[in-house]
N, C-alpha and C positions, 0 to 999 in steps of 0.2 A: 044111414047116418054116415057123414063123411069123417075121415080121420083128422084130428087136430093135434098139433104139437103145442104144448103149453110150456113156455119159457118162464122161469120163476127167478126173481131177484130177491135176495135176503135183505134184512135190516142192516143198519150200520154195525159193523163188527161181527155180523152173522156169517154163516156158511151155507152153501147149497144143501148141506146135509139136513137142514131143517125141513126140507121138502120130501125127503126120501120116503117117509111113512105115507105120503099121499098116494103112492103107487097102489097101495092095497084098497083104496076107496074110490079111485077115479074110474070112470067108465072105460071099457076096453078100447074105445075109439080115441082116447086121449093118451098121447105119448108125453110123459113128463120129461122136461129138459131143464133141470135147474142150472143156472149160470153161476159159476164160482168166481167171485171177485179175487183179483190178485192179492196175495198176502193172507188169504183165508183158507180154511179147510184143506182140501187136497192141493192147493196152490200156496200153502203157508210159506214156503221158501222163496217165493217170488216177491220182488219189491212191491209195496203198496203203490197204487196210483195216487198222485198228489193233487190232481185236478179232476173235475168232473169230465172235462173233455177227454183226458187220458183214460179215465175209468170207462166211459161210454165206448171209446174206440176199442178198448180191450174186450168189453162185453160183446161188441159187434163181431169180433173175430171168433168168439165162441159160438155166437148165433149162426154165422155163415158156415161154420164147420159142420153143423148138424142140419141146417135148413136145406131142403131139396125141393122147395116149392110147395104149393098147397096151403091149406088153411093153418093158421097159427094164432095163438093168443099169448099175451104177456101179462104176468102178475108181478106186482112189486109190493113189498111190505115196508112201510115207513120210508127210510131213505131209499130203499129199493124201488119205491113207487116213483120217486123223483128221477132216479136213474132209468126206470122203465119208460117214463115220459120222454126223456132225452134220447133214449135208445130208439124209440119208434121214429123220432125225427131223423136220426142218423140212418136207420134202415131205409126210410123213404128217400132220403137224399142220395142213397146208393142204389136206387132203382128197383127196390123190392116192393111188393104189394103191401097195402095196409093190413094190419092184423084184423082178424074177424072180431076180436074183443081185446080190451085193455082193462085190467083190474088193478085198483089201488086199494091198499088196506092199511089202516093205522088203528092204534088203540086210542081210547079217549084219554085226555089228560088225567093224571093221578090227583091233581088238585083242581078244585073249582074256585070260582070267584076271581079269576084273573081277568083283567080287562086290557 
């Protein structure tokens, strides 16, 4: 089985810390790489990105800091899913390979009957 780096993006207002507990349940061939948005978690003192373009460029810098080639996947939760989608385009625009998988997750709405 080949090694895979799994880059994870949190929900709006969330921190990369939400993914740390995954390390204990992921297969040994998966390296967890949570990406921390500016102004959150370990980067709380850094100014928030005010646009999606700036946020994606910032996340890309974290991606290339750890990416050394090979297979990788990206997981995004809620707003992190939208950022993951945009990040993949940014990654491809900068000449990197397509991820082997892209995962989006969201919870169901808390209210039903909306149209």
